[in-house]
N, C-alpha and C positions, 0 to 999 in steps of 0.2 A: 059578473065576469064579462069582460068585453070579448065579444066574438069577432073574429076577423075572416071575412070571406076571401077565399084564394081562388082566383081565376085560372082554370085549367085551359091550356092551349093544346091544340092538336097539331101534329105533324103530318102534313099531306103530302104524299108523293105519287105522281101519276104513274100508272103501270108501265107506260112507255119510258119515262125517265128512270124508273127503277130497273128496267131490263138493260138499258144502256149503261147504268152504273154498275150492274152486277157483271155485265159483259167486260167492262174496263177493268174491274177488279180480277176477273179470271185471267185474261191475257191481255198483255200490252206490247205491241210490236212497233219498232220503228223501221224506216227503210233506208236502203243504201242506193245512191246514185252510181253511175258507171265509174267515175274516178275513185269513189270511196270503195266501191266493191273491188276493183283492182288493187288499191292500196291495202285494203283489208287482207286480200290473199297473199300480197307481198310480205305483210307483217306476220301472217301465220307461218311462212316459210323463212322468216329471218332468224338470225342466231338468238334473238331473244325469246322466241316462242318454239323454234326447233323442230317444226314439222317438216316433212319430206312430202314431195308431190304424190308419191305412192301412198303414203299414209292418209293424207287427205282424200284421195280418190276412193280408197277403201272405206273410210268412215263415212264419207258423204254418200257413197253407193249403198251402203248398208241402211242409211236413213231413207234412201229412196225405196229400196226393197221393202223395208219395214212399212212404210206409209202405203205403198201399193197394196201389200199383203193385208193391211187393215181395211182399206176401203174396197178392195176387190178380191175377197178371199176365193180360193179355189173350190170351196164347197158351196158357194152361192151360185145359183143357176142364172147365167146370163142370157141363154136362150133355151128353147125347149129342146133343142138338139144336143146341147152340150151340158156337162156336169159342172160348169163353173168357169171362171176366168182363167182357164189353163193354157190357152193358145195365145201367146203373146208376141207381137211383133215388135222388136226393138230397132228402132231407126237411129243409127249412130252416125253422127257427123265427124269431121276431122279434128275437132277441138277436144276440151276436156269433158264437155258434155257427152261426147261420143264415148269417151273412156268410161265415163260413169254408167252409161247405158249398158256397155258390153260387161262390165264388172257385175252387173246385177242379174245377168242371165243365168248365173250359177244358182240363184235362189228361186228362179221361175223358169221352167221349161219353155223355150221360146225359139223364135227364128230371129236372125240378125240381118239387117240390110246395112252394109257399110262398104263403099268402094276404095277405102284408104288403108295404107300400110304404114302408118306412122310408127316410129320406134316404140312409143308407149303401147301401141295396139298390138304389136307383133305377137308378144307373149300371150296376150289375152286371146287373140285369134287362135293360137295353138291350143290353148286350154279348152276353148269352145269346141274345136275340132275333137279333142280327146273325150270330151263329154257328149259328143254326137249331137251338138247343137248346130242345126243347118244354117248356112248362109244364103242369102238371096241376092242376086246381082241386079235384078230389076223389079220394080213395082209397076205392073201392067195397068190396072185400073182399079177404081174404088170398089166396084162390085166384087172383084176377086179377093180384095183384101177383107172386105166384110164377111165373105163366105169362109175365108181360111182362118180368121183370128177373132178372139174375143176382147182383146185389148191392145192398144198401141201405146208404146213408151217412146216418147219424142225426145231425143237427145241430139238433135241436129246442130243447133245454134245455142251459145250461151250469151252471157252479158256483154261480150265484146263485139257482137254482131252490129254492123251498121251498113248503110247502103241498100241497094236492091238485092234480091235473091238471084244468084246467078245459076247457070247449068252446072252440074246435073241437079242441083237442089230445087230449082223451080219447078221441075216435073214432079219431084217427090212431094214437096209441100203442096202443090196443086192438087195432087191425087189425094193426099191425106185430108185436105179440106172438104172433099167430097164424101168421105167415109162417114158411115153411120155408126161405126165401132168407136167406143169411148177412147179417148186420148188423154194420156198423162204426160205433162210437160216437166222436164227437169230444169228448175231454177227460172227459166225464161221461156214462154211459148216461142217456138221457132217463128222467125220473121218478125217478132216484136222488137222495137226499140226499147232498150233497158230503162229508159226514163218516160218516154212518150207512149209506150204501148203500141197497139196495132194500128197506127195512124194511117198507114198506106192501105190498110184492108187486105194485104196479102199474106198475113201471118195466120198461124193456126189458131183455133179457138177451142182449147182443150176443156174437157170436163173437169179436170183435176190439175192442180199446180203443187209441186213440191219445191219450196224455196229452201236454199242451202245457206246455212249460217244465219242469215237475215234476209227478209223479203227485199227485193229491189223495188225501185220507185214504180215501175210498170204494174207491180202487184196491186196497186190502188185501183187500177182500171180492170182487174180481173174480178168482175161482178156478175151478180145474177143468182137467182134462187136455186139453180141446178148445180152451181159450182162448188168445188171443194178445195180447200187450201190447207196444206201441211207446211210446217217448218221443221227442217232437220238440220243435223250437224252439231251433235252434242260434244263438241270439242273446243269451244270458244271459252278461254279463260275469263274470269271476272275483270282482269286488268286490262285485257285487250278490248272487252266490251266498254269498259269505262273510257278507255281512249278514244273510242269512236262515238261516244255518248249514246251507246245502244243499250236498250233495256229489252232483253229477249225473253221469251216465255220460259216458264219452269218446265223441266222434263221430269215428270213423276216417276218414281221407282227406277227401273231400268229402261224406261222408253227411250227410243231413238228419234222420235219425231212427235210432234204436238199438232193437233188440228187447231186452227185459228179461224176467228170469224171472217165472213165475207162481207164487204161493204155492199149494201143494196143502192 
């Protein structure tokens, strides 16, 4: 009988390459530029997709609150003097990010800093007053903020921000830059260009970013071992995602947000 020797080959994968492969299999996210992000929102509110601005704000705000609750639970001790991340300062700007910030104070007992009375905000301000959530007219200095709060929710500027930071926002952002209290930014860290990031150096450097619908291009520059990035907004239809060539992360179960890898 003729014997045939079969040569067996080995498949070798380096641990580093395997780690990257598994990471890509778990979550794959694409990014939106400023024009794409604006057009994406317009499409969501078009007759084709049928969302109203109030619906989008509620759903997106729920995503933010869920992500914050996951990363900074109230039963986790943030300092020796407090029982967790219970004292939250919501800094709300004049745009949709400000609306998102104020909508989320119903899930977290907090104080709100916002000098504006835009139409969409009026009802939310009334609701905060009924819930006995205090408003702050001024932020004095960073040490006062650190002493009074366990967490800061940044809702000052969104992806439409451009140019320099004008008063009164320059004082607010400058003060928050000096704070030791962890900062969570909604969609875009305030002061960042939506595509170029914190190129001027005047923007906030938050510990956590919650991207809505899809990360914006500047999220590629949100890096570091101590950074945390979530994507929220579980309301994008498959057809709309395909229209923008987006491949968004899967939301397991009833989750409203997904934690995604940080580039190093």
